[in-house]
Structures are given as structure tokens and as C-alpha cells.
N, C-alpha and C positions, 0 to 999 in steps of 0.2 A: 448459699451453701458452699462451703469450701470443699475442694477435692483433695483428699490425702492419699498418698501412695505409700503403702507399707513396704519396708525393706524386703519382705518376703516375696513381693511380686516379681515374676520373672520378666526378662527383657521383652518377650513377645507381648505381654499384657501392657507394659509401659508404652511400647511402640504403638499399639492400637489406640490407647487412650490419648496419646500425644497427637496422633494423626487426626482423631476426632476433634480435639480441641483446636488444632491448627486449621482444619477444614472449616469449622464453625466460625472461627475468627476471620478467616479469609473471605467467606461469603458475606458475613455481617458487615465487614469494612469496605468491600469492593462493589456492593450492589447499590445502585442509585436508580430511583425512578426517573423516567424521561422528564426533561425540564419543561416541555410543553407538548401539547397534543398536535401531532403532525397529520398528514393525509396519506391514506393507504394508496398503494399502487393499484391501477386498474388491472383486472384479471380477465382472462378468457373463460367463458362458461364452458362446461363440459359438452354442451350441445353444439357449440360453435365449431366450425371447421377451421383448422389451423394448418400451417405448412409442415406439421410434424406428425409422424406416425405414433399413435398412442401406445401401441405394443412395444415399440422400440424405446419410448420414453420410460415405460415400466421396466424395461430391461436395464436402462441407465440407472434407475433407482436401485435395482439389485446390485449393479456394479459398484455404485457409490457405497452401499452398505457393506459389501463383502471385500472390496479391494482398496478402499480409501479410509482415511480418518476424518473425512469431511463432517463438519457439524452444521453446515448451512450452505445452500446453493439456490440462487434465483436466476432464472433465465427470462429476459424480456424480449419479446418480439413485437416490433412496431409500437413500442411503448407500454405494452401490457404483459403481465405475468403469464407465461405459457408453461412454466415448469418450476416446481419448488421441491426442496429436499431439506429435511432437518428442521432445527429451530432457527428460523430466519430472524427472530427477534433478539436472540442472544447477543449481548454486547461483549466483545473481546478484542484482543490485541491484533492489529492488522499489519504489523511488521513494516516492511519497506514500502508498502502501498502508501504510507504516510508521505513519502517523497513526491509522488505523483500528485497528491492532494495539494501540497504546498506549492508546486509549480502552477497549479490552477489559480491559487490565491494571488499570485503576482500580476495576473492579467490586467486588472483595472488600474493598478498602480504604475505599470509600464505605460499604459495608454494615456494616463493623465500627467505623466512626467514625474511622479513622486519617486519612482525608481528608474535610474538610468542604467541600462544594461551594460554600458561601456565604462561605467565608473570603476576605478580600481578599488579593491577592498581596503587598501592602506588608507585611502582618503576617507573611507567610511569609519575608520577606527578599528578595523578588525586586526587583532594581534593576539599573541599568546604570552603567558608568563615567562616562558623561556625564549620568547622572541621569534618573530617571523623574519625570514631573510628579505633583503630589498627586492629580489626578483620575485619572491612569493607575494609580496604586497602589491605587485603590479597586476596580479590576476584580477580580471573584471568580474562583475556580477554574472555576466553570461558564462564565463569560464566556470564559475561556481555551480550554476544550476545545470550545466551540461557535463559536470564531473570531469573537467579538463583544466583545473586550476594549476596543477603542478605543485600543489602544496602537500607534501607527503608527511604531514604531521599526524600523530596519533589522535584518535577520536575519543569522545567520552563514553562511547559504547562499542560493542563488537561489530562484526560485519565488515571488517577491514580486509581488503584483498591483498594480503601481505605478499603473496607470490609475485604480484606485478607492481609492487611499490619500488620506486627507484630512490637513489640517494637524493636527499634534499638539495635543491638548487641546481640539479643536473639538467632540467628542461625549462623552457620558457612556458609561461601560461598559455593555454590553448593548444599546445602541441601534442599532449599525451593524455589519452583517456584511461582512467582507472576508476573502478567503482569503489568509492570510499566515503565513509560516513562523516569525515571531517567536512568535506564540501557540503554535504546534505544538511548537517547541523548548522553550519554557517549560513546556509540559505535561509533557514528559519530565523536565525539571529538578525540577518539583514532586513528581512521582512518586518520583524518586530521593531527594529531601530528606526526604519523609515516611516512606519505607520503609527508608532506609539501604542500599538495594541499587540496582545499576545497572539501567537499562531492559533490558539484555541478560540479566542474571541473572533478572529477573522473567519474561522470555520463556521462559527455560529451565525455570524452576520451575512457571510457570502453564500453559504451552502445550507446549513441546517434550517434556518428560517424560511428562505425563499423556496426551498425544495420540499419543505414540510417533512423533515426527518421525524420518524416515529419513536426512535429510541435514543436520541441524543441527550446527553447531559454533560455539561462541561466539567462536572465534578468527577466524571469517570476518567478524565484525561490525566496522564502521569508522565512527567519528564524523567529522563535518565541522565544523571549528572555524575561527573568524576573530575573534580578540580585538579587532581594530580595528572590527569591525561590531557585535558583541554578545558578552556574557558566555556566552550559552547556545548550546551546540553542537547540531548536527543529528545525531540518533541514526539514521544510515542502517542499513538492514537488508538482509541477503542470505539469501534463502530459495530452496528448490527449488519447482517448480510443484506437485509432489505434496504437499509440506508446506503450501503455501498452500491447497490443496484441503481439507486437514484443518481449517484455521482456518475456512474457509467452512462446513464441515459442523458444526463446533461452534456456529457462529452459527445455522445452520438448526435445530439441536437445542436451541436456547434455552439454551445454556451447559452442556448435559449431555453427558458422554462415557462410554460403557460403564457406565451406571448411577450415575455420580458427577457431582455438580453442580460443574463446574470454575469457571464464571463464574455469578454470581447471575442467575437468570431475569429478574428485574425489571430488572436492569441492561442485559441484552441488549435488552429492549423499549425502555428509555429511550434508549439510544444510537442506535437505528434509527428513532426517531420524529422527525418534522419539528420543527425549531426555527425555521429560516429558510425561509419559504415559497418555492414555485417561482417566483412573480413576481419576487421579489427576486433569486434566483439568475439568472433569465433576464436581468434588467437588468444584472447584473454581467458576464455572459458574452456579451451582445449577441444573445441569443436572443429569439424571440417565442413566443406560444402555439401557433403553427403549426410550430415546430421539431420535428424528429423525436424529439429527446431532451428529456424534461421531468423535472427532478430538483429536489428540495428538499434541505435539509441538516440533519443531526442533530448528534450528538456525534462529529465526525470520521468519520462515515459518510454517504455520499450515499443519499438515499431516492428510489427510482425511482417516479415518478408514472405515466409512460407511455413506451414506446419504439415509434417508428414507428406511433403511433396505437393500439397495443395496451396494455391495462391489465394490470399485474402487481401484484396485491394483496400488500401487505406486503414487496415486494422492495426490496433495498438493495445497495450496492456500495462496495467500497474501490477507488479509482481512482488510478493512478500514471502519471507522465509516461512517454511512449514506449511505452505499451501494457502496463501492469502492472495486473491486475484480479483481485479476488475478488468475484464477483457471486452473490447468493443469491436464489433464487425459492422462497420457502416453500410457496406454494400448488401449485407444480409439483414440489415435492420435489427441486429441482435446485440444484446448486452448480457454478459455472464458475470455474476458476483459469486465468489466461491470463498469459503472460510473454514478454517480449522481453529478450534480453541486450544491454544498452546498452554503448557504448564498446568494442566488440570490436576487438582489434588485428588488422589484416591486413597483408599484406606491405608495402603502401605507406603505412602510418600508421594513424591512428584512423578508425574508421567508427562513427558514432553508432547507426545502425540504428533500430529502433522502428516501432511501428504506431500510427497516429492513433486518437483516440477514435472518430471517425466510422466508421473501418474496423472497429474492434472491435464496435461496435453492429450493423454489418452481419453480422458473424460470428454474433452472438447471434440476429439475425433468421433467418439460415439454419439455425441450430441449432433454433430453435423451429419452423420449417417442416418440419424433419425428424421432428417428433413425429407419430405416427399419430393420425388423427382418432378 
């Protein structure tokens, strides 16, 4: 049946009908069933004692509902689900958490020599249509995945820290940290060039299958390309919250899953160890030593120095725009996966949604205060 719109229809009616059509098309085209049957995370029974106060966890649920835009949250304690919120099966965009995932995928290839962290990107064939400078081509793979390449070239996608970008060729590789998507996109390109497989195939083989992802489908994954800006596309990722929690648990387990070493233990340690100190990170983000959030930076993972004045030894986090997080507290045996569905279509058009970083860290603070003394 064809839909006809008479000229006498007012703008409000046309807008409503258009929104309905776009919404229907969006969900029809973007929803894919899981590619394979995974395994559910183990859960604590209500009758079991846990280190958390149930009333305070109920209060956290209220806080999430009233003060955040969170669509999913999973908390693991000692490998089992101790708290859930929202639709943890929903698959959506995880923003910059993708970078932390890619750093994990490097581990086996660094260990077997397929990837040499000291190899210059010029010798790998990394270049741009408008050309990279000789000094930029000297940046190593290590410089790329620690965001210290010194290549201040525009990226295929947003998220470029323009305030801290310098003149091209003004610094040597490894000297200057700036969070920029050109480095991160090139990290994906190097992985693909060295392995002969896509980033998404690597996720499936290294993570989705061995960890038993429940909601993974490679067809959900979508790249962001812009040839006028850069040759290297952004490898956007779409996960469910409960599958994100499994990634966090793998990190907490130092790369081991059910008796198998999925990611080399030494690599997990390396990527979550500080490369760029907290003082430099503070300078880039306009924080001071008195700021509630104190983080340094490793290999595409943020290293938590302190939160709200509390020290969390060996803690680290994957952070993404709009409230996407995989945060690991090894000493507390805890993993937190937190997600917001961005770009949700509503009747009147697009709604970005999202939870701010500050609000997320308040959620973490409330979670920690829910622990029994």
C-alpha cells in the first residue's frame, strides 16, 4: 500500500508521519539476531550473602532511573552478576570503548612477532592522500596505540582534541600526548594489515567466541569513513552491556577465560600501565590535582589513580562518549559495564541522550558506598 500525503496536510502531521517511517526503517535495518548462542554470566541468588547492602543497591537503581540516561548496567563481583539495571541485552554504539577493545586484540600478535611495536608506520605503508611528513612516518606502532604519534592529521570521524593539536611536524613521535582519532583509526588499520583480517573478525575470533558473547553479530558493526579527511576509517562497535561486562571480566582475569589464556597476561599488564602521567592528562583536560577524577593513560586504556579522593589500586577503564564504560577494579574483584543508547529515534526526531562522565563517576561512588564494611 502506498502512502500519499495530500497538500492540505499541515507540517505537524507530515513531521509525525515522517518520524514514524524513519523510526520503522531504522529498527528494521539495524536489528540483527545474535550470530551464535553464547553463555550467560553466572548470577548471585537473592538468598546469597554478598558484600553489598541490598537497600543501597535499590537506592542506586533509583538514582540511575532519576539522574542518568543509562540504558544498561551490569556489575560483576568475583565473576558473577551482583547488580543489573535496564536492558542489558540491547546492542548499541559503545563510542571510544572501541579503542580499548582494539588494544586487547594486539596482544597475541605482539607476542608471536606478527606486530613489532617499534616498527615505524612509514615502513608499514601508512600514509595519506595529502601526504605524511617524514617525521610523522617515523612514529612507531607503540606511539600510535599510546596516542603519542605526533601526527596531527584530521581523522575520518569526530572526537578530535582540537584545543591541544599542534602544528604538523612540530614534535617528534613519542614526545606529545593528545587524544586523537587519527591514531586510534590507524591502530585498527595496522591490525588489519598485519593480520589480513578485519577488526570485527578479530573481535569475533578473539573475544566473542571464546567468551560466549550472547548478543554479538558482526552484521551490527559499522565503519565511519570520510575519504576527504583521511584514508583510515573509524571501526565503530556495537555491543550489549552484558557482553561488555565479559570483556571487563577477561581483563580482570588477566586475559584468562575458563582456564584458557585468551589474551597474554603480560599484554594485559602492559596496556593498563601508565604511559602518559596524570599531570599531563590533567593539563589536556583542564583538571587539577584537586579534581575528583584523576587518571593517567596507557595503551588505549585509562588508568584510574583516584576517584573522589579514594584510591583504587590497579584500576582501569575504557571510556566512551555519552556514557559508555567498562571499568575494572581488580583489588575489589569488581567489573562495571555501563551503557547509554545514543541517537535514539523518538517521535519528534533525534534525541542524543547520554550520561556525562561526572555523573557516571557519581554512580561508581554510590556503588562503592553500597559495599558493606
